[in-house]
C-alpha positions, 0 to 999 in steps of 0.5 A, a space after each residue: 432552505 425552501 419549505 417542504 411541501 408534501 401532497 396529502 396523499 403522500 402523507 396519508 400513505 406513509 402514515 398508514 404504512 408506518 402505522 401498519 409496521 408499528 401494529 405488526 410489531 406490537 402484535 408480535 411482541 404482545 403475543 410473545 408476552 402473552 404466551 410468556 405470561 400465561 406459562 408463568 401466571 395462568 389465567 389470574 382473572 379466573 375466580 379462585 375458590 379457596 374453600 372449595 365451596 363452589 360447585 364449578 357448574 355453569 350457570 345459565 341455559 344448558 344444552 338440550 338434554 342436560 340439567 334438571 330443568 331440561 330433563 324435566 321439560 322432556 319428561 313432562 312432554 312425554 307424559 302429555 303426549 301419552 295423554 294424547 296431546 300434540 307437542 307445539 312449542 317448548 322443549 326440543 322446539 322453539 318456546 312460545 313468545 307471549 307478550 305480557 303488557 303490564 306484567 312483571 316482564 314484557 314478555 314470557 315463554 312457557 316451557 311447554 305448549 301443547 294442543 289438547 285433544 279438544 283443540 285448545 292450548 295447554 301451557 306449562 312452566 317447569 321451575 324450582 320450588 322451595 322445600 315445602 313445594 311452593 314455587 319461587 317468586 319468580 315462577 309465581 310472577 311468570 304464571 301470574 303474567 301468563 294468566 293475566 294475558 291468556 285468561 287461563 293459569 298455565 300448569 306448573 311442574 317442579 324439577 326437583 326429584 323429590 317432588 313429583 308434581 305441585 298440586 297446590 293453589 299458586 
């Protein structure tokens, strides 16, 4: 019997055709299995809180107007606008990006940037504090980086409702 000689395009065409048929069948069966699996064992990858200690709140950035941090920023912007400052960045606008070479991070973004009536810029961070009212270390690091780069220490406002405004020397 003579050896079978196939042209390379013939082999490629048929191997692709066979592969697509296998993939189509795989998708069909896995979708059936997935639906069956989810029906009898719903999302086992999810973390289960047996003691009920987790709050269930989403960590990370919150949408505009939600979460104590964003609410404190919006409240503080309104207070500063009442002092005849003009809202430039932060809050509902894009935060200002300031490079901080040699700092704890390569760049910082103040939560609020405003134009003062005299034409200078005023920057402020809003952050969490300890029970005594002092800012957490990450907040102090951000203020230090910005002060090193700008030559002026930004303001700081805590966003816990029990503290009105931190008046200490950070």
